[in-house]
C-alpha positions in Angstrom: -2.3 -17.6 -39.4 1.0 -18.4 -38.0 1.3 -21.1 -34.9 3.8 -20.4 -32.3 4.3 -23.6 -30.0 6.0 -22.8 -26.1 7.5 -25.2 -23.8 8.6 -23.8 -20.6 10.8 -26.0 -18.1 11.8 -24.2 -14.6 10.6 -22.3 -12.0 7.5 -19.8 -11.5 9.7 -17.0 -13.3 9.6 -18.7 -17.0 6.0 -19.8 -16.5 5.3 -16.3 -16.3 8.0 -14.4 -18.9 6.6 -17.8 -21.5 2.9 -16.3 -20.9 4.9 -12.7 -21.6 6.5 -13.9 -24.7 2.9 -15.3 -26.0 1.1 -12.0 -25.3 3.8 -10.2 -28.1 3.1 -13.4 -30.5 -0.5 -12.5 -30.1 -0.3 -9.2 -30.5 1.7 -9.9 -33.8 -1.5 -12.3 -35.3 -0.1 -15.8 -34.4 -1.8 -18.4 -32.8 -0.9 -20.4 -29.9 -0.5 -24.2 -30.6 0.1 -27.0 -28.5 3.5 -28.2 -28.3 3.6 -31.7 -29.3 1.7 -30.4 -32.4 3.5 -28.9 -35.9 3.9 -24.9 -35.4 5.8 -22.4 -37.6 7.6 -20.9 -34.2 8.8 -23.0 -31.5 9.6 -21.2 -28.3 11.5 -23.7 -25.7 11.8 -21.3 -22.2 15.0 -23.3 -20.6 16.2 -23.5 -16.9 20.1 -23.9 -15.9 19.2 -24.4 -12.4 21.1 -27.7 -12.2 23.1 -29.8 -14.8 20.3 -31.4 -15.3 18.1 -28.8 -16.2 20.5 -28.2 -18.6 20.2 -31.4 -20.4 16.5 -31.9 -20.3 16.9 -28.3 -21.9 18.7 -29.9 -24.8 16.2 -33.0 -24.9 12.8 -30.5 -25.4 14.7 -28.3 -28.4 15.6 -31.6 -30.2 12.0 -33.2 -29.7 11.1 -29.5 -31.3 13.3 -29.8 -34.4 12.2 -33.4 -35.0 8.8 -32.1 -34.9 8.8 -29.8 -37.6 12.7 -29.6 -39.4 10.9 -26.3 -41.0 9.8 -24.5 -38.4 11.8 -21.8 -36.6 13.5 -23.0 -33.4 13.7 -20.2 -30.3 15.6 -20.8 -27.7 15.5 -18.6 -24.6 15.6 -17.9 -20.5 18.8 -19.2 -18.3 20.4 -22.1 -20.0 20.0 -19.7 -23.5 22.0 -17.0 -21.1 24.7 -19.3 -19.5 25.4 -20.9 -22.5 24.3 -20.4 -26.1 27.7 -21.5 -27.7 26.7 -25.0 -26.3 22.7 -24.1 -27.7 23.7 -22.8 -31.4 26.0 -26.2 -31.7 22.7 -28.3 -31.5 21.5 -28.2 -35.8 18.4 -26.8 -36.4 18.2 -24.2 -33.4 17.6 -20.8 -34.9 17.7 -18.2 -33.0 19.0 -18.1 -29.2 17.8 -14.9 -26.8 18.9 -14.7 -23.2 17.1 -13.4 -20.2 16.7 -10.1 -21.5 15.5 -9.1 -25.1 13.1 -10.9 -25.2 10.9 -8.0 -27.3 13.0 -8.7 -30.5 12.1 -12.3 -30.8 9.5 -11.5 -33.5 12.8 -9.2 -35.1 14.9 -11.8 -34.8 12.3 -14.6 -36.4 11.5 -12.1 -39.5 15.3 -11.4 -39.7 15.8 -15.7 -39.9 12.7 -15.9 -42.3 15.0 -13.7 -44.5 18.2 -14.0 -44.3 18.3 -18.3 -43.2 21.0 -17.7 -41.0 21.1 -18.7 -37.0 21.0 -15.5 -34.8 22.9 -15.1 -31.5 20.9 -12.4 -29.5 22.3 -13.6 -25.7 24.2 -9.9 -24.2 26.2 -10.2 -21.2 23.6 -9.9 -18.1 26.0 -8.1 -16.0 25.9 -4.9 -17.7 22.1 -4.9 -17.2 20.9 -2.2 -15.1 17.5 -2.1 -15.9 14.3 -3.8 -15.2 12.9 -5.5 -18.5 9.0 -4.5 -18.6 7.2 -7.8 -20.2 3.0 -7.3 -19.6 1.4 -10.3 -19.0 -2.6 -9.1 -18.6 -4.0 -12.8 -18.4 -2.9 -15.9 -18.1 -4.2 -19.0 -19.6 -5.6 -21.2 -16.8 -4.9 -20.3 -13.9 -6.9 -19.0 -11.0 -3.8 -17.4 -9.3 -2.4 -14.3 -11.3 1.5 -14.1 -11.3 2.8 -10.2 -11.0 6.6 -10.4 -11.5 8.3 -7.7 -9.9 11.8 -7.7 -10.1 14.9 -9.3 -11.6 18.0 -10.8 -10.9 20.1 -11.5 -7.3 23.0 -10.3 -5.9 23.5 -12.8 -3.2 26.0 -15.6 -5.0 25.4 -18.5 -3.0 28.1 -21.1 -3.5 25.9 -23.7 -4.8 23.5 -21.1 -7.4 24.3 -20.0 -11.5 21.3 -18.1 -11.1 23.4 -14.5 -11.0 25.2 -15.7 -14.1 21.5 -16.6 -15.7 19.8 -13.7 -14.7 22.4 -11.0 -13.7 22.0 -8.5 -10.7 19.2 -7.1 -8.7 16.4 -4.7 -10.5 13.3 -3.8 -9.6 10.0 -2.9 -11.6 8.7 0.3 -11.2 6.3 0.7 -8.4 4.1 2.6 -10.5 4.2 -0.1 -13.2 3.3 -3.3 -10.8 0.6 -1.5 -9.4 -1.2 -0.5 -12.6 -0.1 -4.5 -13.7 -1.7 -5.4 -10.8 -5.1 -3.5 -11.4 -5.0 -5.0 -15.0 -5.3 -8.5 -13.8 -7.9 -7.6 -10.8 -9.9 -6.3 -14.0 -9.6 -9.7 -15.6 -11.1 -10.9 -12.9 -8.2 -12.5 -10.5 -9.1 -12.2 -6.7 -5.3 -13.3 -5.8 -2.0 -11.8 -7.1 1.3 -13.7 -6.2 4.5 -11.4 -6.6 7.0 -13.1 -7.8 10.7 -12.6 -9.0 14.3 -14.1 -9.0 15.0 -12.6 -5.6 11.5 -11.5 -4.8 11.9 -10.0 -1.2 14.7 -7.8 -2.0 12.4 -6.0 -4.0 14.0 -2.2 -3.9 16.8 -3.1 -2.7 18.2 -0.7 -5.6 15.2 1.8 -5.6 15.7 5.5 -4.1 13.4 5.5 -0.8 11.4 2.5 -1.7 10.8 -1.0 -0.3 8.9 -4.5 -0.3 7.1 -3.2 2.6 6.0 0.1 0.4 4.9 -1.8 -2.6 2.7 -4.2 -0.4 1.8 -1.0 1.5 0.7 0.5 -2.1 -0.9 -2.6 -3.6 -3.1 -2.8 -0.7 -4.2 0.7 -0.4 -4.8 1.4 -4.5 -5.7 -1.8 -5.8 -9.5 -2.2 -5.3 -10.9 -5.8 -5.4 -8.0 -7.5 -4.8 -8.2 -10.1 -2.4 -5.4 -11.3 -1.7 -1.6 -10.7 -1.9 1.1 -13.6 -1.5 4.9 -13.3 -1.9 6.2 -16.0 -3.7 9.5 -16.2 -1.6 11.1 -14.1 1.0 14.7 -14.3 2.1 14.8 -14.2 6.3 17.6 -11.5 5.6 14.7 -9.2 4.2 12.0 -10.0 6.8 12.8 -5.7 8.2 10.4 -4.7 11.3 8.7 -2.5 8.6 7.6 -5.8 6.7 6.4 -7.9 9.8 4.2 -4.2 10.6 2.7 -4.1 7.6 1.7 -7.9 7.7 0.3 -7.9 10.9 -2.2 -5.1 9.6 -3.2 -5.7 6.3 -5.9 -7.4 5.4 -4.7 -8.6 2.0 -1.3 -10.0 2.6 -1.9 -13.8 3.3 -1.3 -15.8 6.3 1.5 -17.8 4.0 5.1 -17.1 3.8 7.8 -19.2 1.7 11.8 -18.2 3.6 13.7 -20.8 1.8 16.0 -21.9 4.8 18.9 -24.2 2.6 20.4 -25.8 6.0 19.9 -25.1 9.3 23.1 -25.4 10.7 25.2 -22.5 10.7 28.3 -23.9 9.8 27.0 -24.9 6.4 25.4 -22.0 5.8 28.8 -20.1 5.7 30.3 -22.6 3.0 27.0 -21.8 1.2 27.4 -18.0 1.6 23.7 -17.8 2.9 23.3 -14.2 4.4 22.0 -15.0 8.3 22.6 -17.5 11.0 20.1 -19.1 12.9 20.0 -17.4 15.1 18.6 -14.7 13.8 16.0 -16.9 11.4 14.9 -18.5 15.0 14.1 -14.5 15.5 12.4 -13.4 12.8 10.2 -17.2 12.4 9.1 -15.8 16.2 8.6 -12.6 15.3 6.3 -13.2 12.4 4.1 -16.0 14.1 3.7 -13.3 16.9 2.4 -11.0 14.5 0.5 -12.9 12.4 -1.1 -16.4 14.3 -2.0 -19.5 12.4 1.0 -18.7 9.5 2.1 -21.5 7.5 6.0 -21.0 7.0 6.6 -23.4 3.8 10.9 -23.8 2.7 13.1 -25.1 0.7 16.4 -27.3 2.5 19.4 -28.5 0.3 20.7 -31.8 2.0 23.7 -33.3 1.2 25.9 -29.8 0.0 29.2 -30.2 -0.1 31.1 -31.7 3.5 27.5 -31.9 5.4 28.4 -34.4 8.2 25.4 -36.1 10.3 25.3 -33.9 13.3 25.7 -30.8 10.7 22.3 -32.6 8.9 20.6 -33.1 12.3 20.7 -29.6 13.0 18.5 -28.5 10.3 16.5 -31.9 11.3 15.9 -31.0 14.4 15.6 -27.0 13.8 12.8 -27.5 11.1 10.9 -29.6 13.6 11.3 -27.2 16.4 10.0 -24.0 14.4 7.1 -26.6 13.1 7.5 -25.5 9.6 4.1 -26.4 7.7 6.0 -27.9 4.8 9.4 -28.0 2.6 10.5 -28.8 -0.4 13.7 -31.4 0.0 16.5 -30.8 -2.4 19.1 -33.2 -2.7 22.6 -31.5 -3.4 23.5 -31.3 -6.9 26.6 -29.9 -8.8 26.0 -27.1 -10.7 28.9 -27.0 -13.1 30.9 -23.5 -12.6 29.6 -22.8 -9.0 32.4 -22.7 -6.3 30.4 -25.7 -4.3 30.8 -28.3 -7.4 35.1 -27.7 -7.2 34.5 -27.9 -2.9 36.1 -31.4 -1.8 33.7 -33.8 0.4 31.3 -34.0 -1.7 28.3 -35.9 0.2 27.8 -39.6 -0.9 24.6 -40.3 -3.5 23.2 -43.1 -1.1 23.5 -40.3 2.4 22.3 -38.0 0.2 19.4 -40.3 -0.4 18.8 -41.1 3.2 18.5 -37.9 4.9 16.3 -36.2 1.7 13.7 -39.3 2.6 14.1 -38.6 6.8 12.9 -34.7 6.2 10.5 -35.5 3.6 8.5 -38.2 6.5 9.0 -35.1 9.1 7.7 -32.7 6.3 4.7 -35.0 6.1 4.2 -35.4 9.8 5.0 -31.2 10.0 2.2 -30.6 7.4 -0.4 -32.6 8.9 -0.1 -31.5 12.3 -0.6 -27.7 10.8 -3.2 -28.6 9.0 -4.9 -30.2 12.1 -5.1 -27.2 13.8 -7.3 -26.0 11.3 -10.0 -28.7 11.6 -13.7 -27.5 12.2 -13.1 -24.0 10.9 -14.4 -22.0 7.9 -11.5 -20.8 6.0 -11.6 -19.2 2.6 -10.8 -20.9 -0.8 -10.0 -20.1 -4.2 -11.5 -23.0 -6.6 -9.1 -23.8 -8.7 -10.1 -26.5 -11.0 -11.6 -30.8 -11.0 -10.0 -32.6 -8.2 -9.1 -35.2 -10.7 -7.7 -38.1 -8.6 -11.6 -39.0 -7.8 -14.2 -39.8 -10.6 -16.5 -37.5 -8.9 -17.1 -34.8 -11.2 -18.6 -32.5 -8.5 -15.2 -31.9 -6.2 -13.1 -29.3 -6.2 -9.9 -27.9 -5.6 -8.4 -24.9 -4.1 -6.5 -23.5 -1.7 -7.3 -21.2 1.5 -4.9 -18.2 2.1 -2.6 -20.5 4.6 -2.5 -22.6 1.3 -3.8 -25.6 2.5 -5.3 -27.8 0.0 -8.9 -28.4 0.0 -11.3 -30.9 -1.4 -14.6 -29.6 -1.3 -17.8 -30.0 -3.5 -18.5 -27.5 -5.7 -19.5 -26.4 -8.9 -17.8 -25.1 -12.6 -19.1 -21.8 -12.1 -17.0 -21.2 -8.8 -14.0 -21.2 -10.0 -11.8 -18.6 -9.4 -13.9 -16.9 -6.9 -13.9 -16.7 -3.4 -16.1 -19.3 -1.1 -16.2 -20.3 2.4 -15.5 -24.1 2.9 -15.5 -25.7 6.6 -12.6 -27.7 6.9 -14.3 -31.4 7.9 -11.1 -33.6 7.6 -7.8 -32.1 7.9 -5.1 -34.1 5.8 -1.9 -34.3 3.9 -1.9 -33.5 1.0 -5.5 -33.0 0.8 -8.1 -31.6 3.5 -11.2 -32.2 3.2 -14.0 -29.7 3.3 -17.5 -28.6 3.3 -18.4 -25.9 1.1 -20.3 -23.2 3.2 -21.4 -20.3 0.8 -19.9 -17.9 -1.9 -18.3 -14.7 -0.5 -21.2 -12.0 -1.8 -18.5 -9.6 -3.6 -16.5 -12.1 -5.7 -19.0 -12.0 -7.9 -18.3 -9.6 -10.6 -16.3 -9.2 -14.1 -15.2 -12.6 -13.1 -14.1 -16.0 -15.4 -15.6 -14.5 -18.7 -12.4 -12.6 -19.5 -10.2 -15.7 -18.4 -11.9 -17.9 -20.7 -11.5 -15.9 -23.9 -8.1 -15.5 -23.2 
């Protein structure tokens, strides 16, 4: 049996697509092996969001070539899409496929075995207008299943290379989304995370169909689905209709990830973001009214070219005032090929690091404040795995619907099921909980399907 090994860099979408590519190999009779072992084929799914992403991708490619010089080295993903020539120039790379045509990978491998000539299968992504169907019926080890609903982005923010790596916005056919959601629920998943490159933009390219309608259809048509999570949504995509759906939904969780990037209107303009802080604040207020107890997490870039101390403080104060429940903070890093990399007034590294630390401190404080509201409450948790930080074997960790990470005593059988847990001690990054009971209807076709995959 031929073997294949995968290495994924970058975001959740890449991890999703690696699983999809593995399905193709599995159907072709391959066996999956660890990336550190000798394999017949190595697939490296690359990232290009920063210059460091490119560098890491190159390191991993070279590692695979050293591991087995006779193996077929296949490189795909965003860095492969934007810089195929750079990758083809690495001695030992055999096949390069971008962020589309992944289904051709196996053909290319057969062709390469016959002709022994490197193959560049990358096409111009900007011409692609159709969503590429890649099915993932089950995931190797997760208790939350990702479901990719769209591809590409039309925003062209000045710091971002992604539209060039992923192409323009294209939405997946709603029927395909619903049918894959049903498949995942049958495989035992209780929670589905809707994911994409610009997830909240779903439907912008469809006639008379949008994200709110998709959420409604998933809720009504997928029996047995308990939680729907949206991986990320832009403030500008939170329409009144979306808020209405969230308010009435029994399945969409009380957690939204809304990237803010900056809390200063002048910085947002330089970033070419599509909202003002006044608009962002108004949407947050509306959401919190519709969903009491809502957790809002966000991404922030500090030290964007030209960011003054005043502009940084606008961001800091906005986040403090609106009580985000957790932040992902990134120092701005130049991405070659983007307008921001050519801007004057690049901010000094030391200033960036100082600002990153201040925001992370704020984030920790806000996360603790948010968690403390739920102390002594009973919440539903899906246990994911054993808690690795302590020797205690019967401690497991999982997430509540509003994305609190809870550690509590449980058993292996409970993984992937919904259990009621009382938050006995709020904290960050972990809350301590006491197991109350398993929710009755979470005993069905569970786990065996997933474990066998």
